[in-house]
C-alpha positions in Angstrom: 0.8 18.9 -8.5 3.6 18.5 -5.6 0.3 16.7 -3.6 -0.8 14.9 -6.3 3.1 13.1 -6.8 3.3 12.5 -3.0 -0.1 10.4 -3.2 1.4 8.7 -6.2 4.8 8.3 -4.5 3.2 6.3 -1.6 0.4 4.5 -3.6 3.4 2.7 -4.9 5.7 2.6 -2.1 2.3 0.5 -0.7 1.8 -1.8 -3.3 5.7 -2.5 -3.5 5.5 -3.1 0.1 2.5 -5.5 0.3 4.1 -7.4 -2.9 6.7 -8.1 -0.7 4.4 -9.5 2.5 2.2 -11.6 0.1 5.6 -12.8 -1.6 6.7 -13.5 1.5 3.8 -15.5 3.1 3.9 -17.7 -0.4 6.7 -18.4 0.5 
């Protein structure tokens, strides 16, 4: 259970970082 929560948390953080990179590149 804990491992699954950690992976989901990391996936959300990675997606957030990718969104920032995409927005930064478009600007």
